KOLSE-639832 format. One line per 10 residues: number of its first residue (from 0); their letters; for each residue x, y, z of C-alpha. Coordinates in pm, 1 decimal, always signed. Layout:
N
NUM) A) X,Y,Z; ... $
***
This chain:
256
0) MNAAPLLSII) +1287.0,+1495.1,-2412.7; +964.4,+1330.9,-2267.1; +898.9,+1522.6,-1909.2; +824.5,+1319.7,-1595.9; +549.9,+1212.0,-1552.5; +269.8,+1300.4,-1268.8; +252.4,+991.5,-1105.5; +433.9,+670.5,-1053.7; +266.0,+355.5,-993.0; +450.5,+110.2,-787.7 $
10) TVCFNDLPGL) +365.0,-297.4,-737.3; +553.0,-581.8,-617.7; +446.9,-935.3,-704.5; +478.0,-1281.0,-644.8; +281.9,-1520.1,-783.7; -29.3,-1358.3,-763.2; -92.1,-1370.1,-1203.6; -484.8,-1368.2,-1122.7; -468.2,-1033.8,-892.8; -165.2,-838.5,-1104.5 $
20) IETEASIKNA) -388.2,-868.2,-1471.6; -666.1,-691.9,-1159.4; -457.3,-401.7,-1048.6; -404.0,-374.8,-1406.4; -730.2,-379.9,-1505.6; -782.7,-111.9,-1219.9; -488.0,+128.5,-1448.3; -643.8,+63.2,-1804.6; -964.9,+229.9,-1693.4; -816.7,+520.7,-1665.3 $
30) TSPKTLFEWI) -875.0,+784.0,-1954.6; -635.9,+1032.3,-1828.5; -319.1,+1080.3,-2100.7; -114.7,+739.9,-2025.6; +205.6,+1040.3,-2008.2; +68.7,+1167.2,-1658.5; +196.6,+787.9,-1518.3; +443.1,+485.9,-1529.6; +321.6,+135.0,-1389.2; +629.3,-29.0,-1251.3 $
40) VIDGNSSDGT) +616.8,-407.3,-1151.4; +853.2,-568.5,-934.3; +842.2,-949.0,-923.0; +1017.9,-1171.0,-704.4; +1112.8,-1463.9,-989.4; +714.1,-1612.4,-993.9; +673.3,-1901.9,-1183.8; +326.0,-1869.6,-1239.2; +323.9,-1702.8,-1559.1; +396.0,-1401.8,-1382.2 $
50) KKFLTESPTI) +711.7,-1272.5,-1662.6; +550.4,-1398.9,-1956.3; +228.1,-1137.1,-1863.1; +501.7,-873.0,-1781.0; +711.0,-907.4,-2131.0; +350.3,-845.9,-2291.4; +148.6,-614.7,-2116.6; +181.7,-319.4,-2265.5; -6.2,-95.5,-1964.8; +365.1,-158.8,-1783.9 $
60) THFVTERDNG) +617.9,+68.4,-1832.1; +911.9,-81.0,-1578.3; +921.4,-455.7,-1486.7; +1213.6,-663.7,-1331.0; +1155.6,-982.8,-1274.7; +1419.6,-1146.8,-1009.1; +1481.0,-1251.0,-672.7; +1423.4,-1017.2,-335.7; +1494.1,-1018.2,+37.2; +1088.8,-977.3,+110.2 $
70) IYDAMNKGTN) +837.6,-707.5,+4.1; +965.6,-383.2,+148.9; +1318.1,-493.2,-31.6; +1129.1,-502.3,-387.2; +954.1,-170.9,-269.6; +1242.7,+12.5,-229.7; +1323.7,-144.0,-597.1; +1087.8,+91.5,-746.0; +1117.6,+325.4,-584.7; +1475.7,+358.9,-727.8 $
80) MAVGDFVIYM) +1374.2,+305.0,-1066.1; +1035.3,+550.4,-955.5; +1149.3,+969.6,-1149.9; +764.4,+1015.9,-1115.6; +629.2,+1343.5,-856.3; +396.4,+1093.5,-641.7; +443.9,+767.3,-574.9; +212.1,+524.2,-445.5; +218.2,+147.7,-358.6; -43.7,-68.5,-493.9 $
90) NSGDIFTSLD) +42.5,-446.3,-483.1; -105.4,-749.9,-655.8; -484.3,-738.2,-581.9; -533.3,-421.5,-496.3; -741.2,-187.7,-705.3; -724.2,+160.4,-782.0; -1140.7,+311.3,-743.6; -1015.9,+626.2,-979.2; -651.8,+639.5,-1061.4; -796.8,+1008.5,-1240.3 $
100) SILESLHLHN) -936.5,+1145.0,-931.1; -600.9,+1059.3,-787.7; -421.4,+1241.7,-1096.8; -660.7,+1538.0,-1076.3; -608.3,+1631.5,-685.0; -236.1,+1556.6,-777.5; -278.4,+1846.1,-984.8; -470.3,+2065.9,-750.9; -319.3,+1974.2,-432.1; +123.4,+2052.9,-360.8 $
110) FDLLFYDARF) +174.3,+1879.4,-61.7; +429.4,+1590.0,+26.9; +180.5,+1333.1,+130.6; -202.8,+1254.3,+58.6; -404.2,+1059.9,+249.2; -706.7,+903.4,+105.9; -1019.4,+647.0,+196.4; -968.4,+314.0,+69.6; -1225.0,+15.0,+67.7; -1106.2,-304.7,+328.4 $
120) IYGDYSRVRK) -1298.8,-617.9,+175.4; -1307.0,-859.7,+386.1; -1487.8,-1182.7,+117.3; -1842.4,-1070.7,+34.5; -1741.1,-806.3,+322.6; -1710.1,-415.7,+274.6; -1613.6,-130.9,+490.8; -1475.3,+170.9,+452.3; -1157.4,+300.7,+602.6; -1146.1,+646.0,+654.6 $
130) AKDFTYITHG) -801.9,+872.6,+677.3; -657.9,+1007.2,+942.7; -447.6,+1362.5,+1022.2; -76.1,+1271.6,+1058.3; -73.8,+1279.1,+1408.9; -267.5,+991.5,+1419.6; +75.9,+801.9,+1410.2; +86.6,+754.2,+1789.2; -170.3,+464.4,+1718.1; -95.5,+379.2,+1380.1 $
140) IPANHQAIAF) -85.2,+394.3,+1011.6; -296.0,+706.7,+910.0; -439.9,+596.2,+574.4; -405.5,+238.5,+442.2; -50.6,+219.2,+279.4; -210.9,+182.2,-79.6; -428.3,+502.0,+4.2; -120.8,+684.0,+51.0; +29.5,+945.8,-252.5; +427.5,+1012.6,-136.4 $
150) KRSTLGPSPY) +628.7,+1320.6,-330.4; +889.3,+1086.3,-460.8; +1134.5,+1369.7,-340.0; +1043.6,+1309.0,+16.7; +1127.8,+921.7,+22.8; +1474.1,+912.3,-60.4; +1694.5,+572.9,-230.3; +1589.9,+277.5,-82.5; +1312.0,+450.3,+205.0; +1170.7,+135.6,+347.2 $
160) DTTYKICGDY) +1370.2,-68.4,+649.5; +1405.7,-425.0,+519.8; +1449.3,-556.8,+892.2; +1053.5,-553.1,+915.2; +894.5,-770.6,+779.7; +546.2,-673.4,+809.9; +551.7,-279.1,+970.3; +794.1,-155.3,+682.0; +542.2,+91.9,+535.7; +438.8,+274.7,+912.9 $
170) KLLADLYNKS) +805.6,+304.3,+973.7; +842.9,+514.9,+668.1; +550.5,+688.9,+791.5; +738.3,+709.5,+1130.0; +992.7,+855.2,+984.0; +833.7,+1107.7,+822.5; +626.5,+1193.5,+1062.3; +926.0,+1284.6,+1241.4; +1050.5,+1516.4,+948.2; +742.8,+1733.7,+1000.4 $
180) LSHKVIHQVT) +601.2,+1719.8,+589.4; +327.0,+1906.2,+507.1; +30.0,+1635.2,+430.6; -365.0,+1712.3,+322.7; -633.7,+1418.8,+486.1; -856.8,+1400.7,+123.0; -1196.6,+1185.0,+243.7; -1224.7,+990.0,-130.6; -1196.3,+627.4,-156.9; -885.3,+546.5,-443.1 $
190) AEFKVGGVST) -788.8,+190.4,-344.4; -1003.8,-157.2,-232.1; -761.4,-358.3,-64.1; -796.5,-775.2,+63.7; -801.2,-833.4,+384.8; -604.6,-1172.3,+451.1; -232.0,-1134.9,+328.4; +79.1,-1141.4,+555.0; +30.7,-907.4,+811.4; -418.6,-1003.9,+880.3 $
200) NRGLKLLNEA) -223.7,-1397.5,+936.1; +107.2,-1281.9,+1158.3; -76.0,-1080.6,+1445.3; +173.3,-1138.2,+1649.1; +494.0,-1015.7,+1491.5; +249.1,-690.2,+1377.8; +198.0,-598.8,+1683.8; +586.5,-657.5,+1845.2; +698.7,-471.6,+1526.4; +467.8,-153.5,+1566.5 $
210) YNIQRKTLGI) +511.3,-130.2,+1952.1; +890.1,-129.8,+1821.0; +841.8,+192.3,+1607.9; +643.5,+322.8,+1899.7; +911.3,+359.5,+2119.8; +1228.4,+349.8,+1876.6; +1078.8,+605.6,+1646.0; +845.1,+804.0,+1756.3; +912.0,+803.2,+2076.7; +620.9,+771.7,+2314.0 $
220) SFHTSALSYA) +547.2,+639.0,+2679.6; +522.1,+313.6,+2741.1; +172.4,+362.1,+2899.5; +86.0,+414.7,+2549.2; +205.8,+238.0,+2362.1; +112.4,-36.0,+2549.5; -220.8,+116.7,+2533.6; -176.3,+104.9,+2137.8; -112.2,-254.8,+2111.9; -344.5,-376.0,+2310.9 $
230) RRAISITLTL) -571.8,-185.8,+2077.3; -406.8,-318.2,+1790.8; -492.4,-662.5,+1905.9; -809.2,-668.4,+1967.2; -781.0,-486.5,+1573.4; -688.8,-791.9,+1443.2; -832.4,-980.1,+1658.8; -1158.1,-867.0,+1511.2; -1036.3,-862.0,+1116.1; -956.4,-1224.5,+1117.8 $
240) IIHRLSNAKK) -1319.5,-1292.6,+1310.7; -1517.1,-1092.7,+997.9; -1253.1,-1180.3,+700.1; -1301.9,-1578.9,+883.4; -1711.8,-1533.6,+835.5; -1739.0,-1366.2,+523.9; -1535.1,-1648.2,+391.7; -1718.9,-1912.3,+546.4; -2041.1,-1729.6,+403.2; -1871.9,-1718.9,+37.4 $
250) RLSKSQ) -1814.1,-2116.4,+77.7; -2099.7,-2234.8,+170.1; -2294.5,-2020.7,-99.3; -2166.4,-2159.1,-388.8; -2198.7,-2516.7,-273.0; -2599.3,-2440.7,-250.6 $
***
C-alpha cells in the first residue's frame, strides 16, 4: 500500500482551460518526487475543452467534473477527497512560484498552518503581499488563500461554509483561529495570484460578508469592525484602480 502524499493540491475551475494549463505548468516544474503530492481538480462542468484536458493530463491525480453550488462547495469536494498531510488550494490561473520550496518547508515545520508570502498580479504590475501573524485575522485574512498550507486533520469534512459566496476562506480561518491552532509565518513567495476575480469585482458583498464574520465568528466590537470595513473599502477601491490602470496600459502598449 502506498504511503499518503505529503501535500494535496486542490484546484477549482470552470471554463478556464488556459488558466488550468498555467497552474499545471507550475506544478510540473517541481523536481521533488511526484509521490510527495497529489493534484485534485474540481471542475464545475466546463464546456471549453477542460474535460478533455482532465482525462488526458498525467499530472492530475483525481478529478471531478459536475455542476456545483459555488466555489466553496467545490473546495469542500476537493477537501473531502484529499489524503495528503497538508492541503493547499490553488485555483485555475494561479500558480506556484516554487512547489519544491513548499514541500521542503512542510518537511521542516510541524504546524497546523503555514502562512507564506504571495505575489499579486495586476496586468503588467505586481506586488508582494507579506504574510502576517494569525492575530491579523481580526482585520483580514493573514495570508493570501493560495499561500496557506493547512494540516488536513485540522480541516475536517467540508470545512467551508457555503452560505458565504466570497469570504468563505476568511470564515474558515476565523473558525480555525478560534481553535488556537499552531501556525508559522514564512516570508517566502510561494504563489502568484491574478487580481480581478469575483472578490475584487463584488466589493460590497465582500465588505458585508467580512463584517459579518468579524462580528459573529470573531466577536469583534462594532467600532473595530466598522473601522476594518472602512479600511477594506479603501483597499478594494485602490486595488480596482491599480488593476484597471495596469490593464489599460497593457492594451495601449499592444495597440502601438
